[in-house]
PABA-723778 format. One record per residue (C-alpha): residue in one letter; x, y, z. Coordinates in steps of 0.25 Angstrom, whole numbers, plus 5000, padded with zeros to 4 digits. Layout:
<kelums>
AXYZ ...
</kelums>
This chain:
<kelums>
M482150265015 T481850255000 A481450124993 T482750124985 T483550144997 A482850035004 A482949934992 K484449944992 R485149814995 K486349825004 L487749785002 V488349685011 L489849655012 K490249505017 M491749495021 S492549405030 V493449495038 S494649465048 L494449515062 D495449625058 G494649675046 F495349605034 V494549535023 A495749475018 G497249455020 P498249545013 N498249465001 G496849415001 E496949305010 A495649245015 D496049115022 W495749175035 V494149185031 F494049035029 R494949005041 T494049085050 S492649045045 G491848935042 G490548865050 D489048855047 D488748985055 S489649075045 T489249005033 R487749035038 W488049185039 V488749195025 L487549125018 D486549215025 T487449325020 L487549275006 G486149225004 D485549365008 A486349424996 G485849464983 V487149494976 H488649464979 I489649574975 M491149564975 G492449614968 S493049534957 G494049464967 S493049404975 Y492249364963 Y493349284956 D493449214970 M492049184972 A491749144957 A492849044958 F492348984971 W490848984975 P490348924961 Y491148794965 S490948804980 E489948704988 M489948805000 P488648845006 L488948985002 A489148954988 R487748964983 P487449104988 M488849144982 N488549084969 D487049114967 I486949264972 P487349364960 K488749434960 V489149574957 I490649584955 F491249714956 S492449734946 R492649864939 H493549774928 G492549664927 L492749514928 D493749434921 D493349324910 G493049224920 T494449164923 R494549184938 G495549074942 D496749184944 Q495749294950 T495549214963 T496149264976 R496849194988 A495549214996 F494849124985 A495949024985 E495849005000 A494448995000 K494448884988 A495448804995 R494648805009 N493348765002 A494048674992 E493148554997 R491848634994 H492348694981 G491848604972 A490448634968 T489948634953 P489448764950 T488148784941 V488148864929 A487348974937 V488348974949 L489548994939 D488649114931 S488449184944 W490049204946 A490349214932 R489349314927 P489249414940 T488849554939 V490149644937 A490049774943 R491149874937 G490650014942 D490950084954 L490750004967 V489750104974 E488850114962 E488849964959 I488549934974 Q487350044974 R486849984961 L486749844967 K486149904980 Q485049954972 Q484749824966 P483649734972 G483949604980 K484749554993 Y485949624997 I487349644990 L488449554998 A489849604994 H491049514995 G492549544995 G493649544993 A494249655002 R494349764991 F492949754986 A492449745000 R493149875004 S492649944992 L491249914997 V491649955011 T492150095006 S491050114997 G490050125009 L489050035003 I489149915011 D487749895019 E488149785028 Y489549715031 R489449565034 L490849525039 A491349385043 I492449425053 H493349315054 P494249275068 V495549315061 T496549435060 L497349455048 G498149565052 Q498349615038 G497449605025 Q496349665017 P495349755026 L493949765024 F493749905029 A494949985022 G494750115015 L493650165022 S493650325022 S493050335036 P492550245047 A491150165045 D490350125057 L489649995055 R488449935063 L488449785068 L487349705063 S487749565067 V488749475072 T488749325070 P489949245075 F490349105068 S490848985075 S492249015066 G492549125074 A492149225063 M490849315064 A490049385055 V489649535058 V488649625049 Y488849775050 Q488149885043 P488650025041 A488050105052 
</kelums>
């Protein structure tokens, strides 16, 4: 193994998934995530995952949701979400900063369920971290490879479903950190769709939570 290869940082995908493999309902519904999560144990697990990341990457849909939520949140997860640099994948770039009509149903549900904690006054630095992200407009594989060559902690990818599926089919994910929730949706937006062939995974850990959800960590075999 060469020094360059050894220095590459890994790409980690963190997602909430229903027991039957969906990351959102047919129209992007995410109420099941909030209904079947919570607790100090799951919060610690997510904080550990966020704290070890060097950069957040996401699609533009998730960006608009998160930029409207995390700067104003007092949840424990807000600090690593706000402080860690972001790279937004969007071939068409981002809008002029007016995000009110860009947020999704999933964001509306998150904001409503956390309304009592949605009252922090963000600093200029926090607002800038969301207002001035790096925007990746190029080929997904090339952009990810470029990020992997940069020094630092691992790359942490967030959804939504379409962006996550693009990462899955690219074959560039080095580790899956999936929160499996005790709910079946029957229909919705799957994570593992569009694969050209089966993919074997190696289980690294299983962490059960008091809510009935569990975290599983896999690497490609």
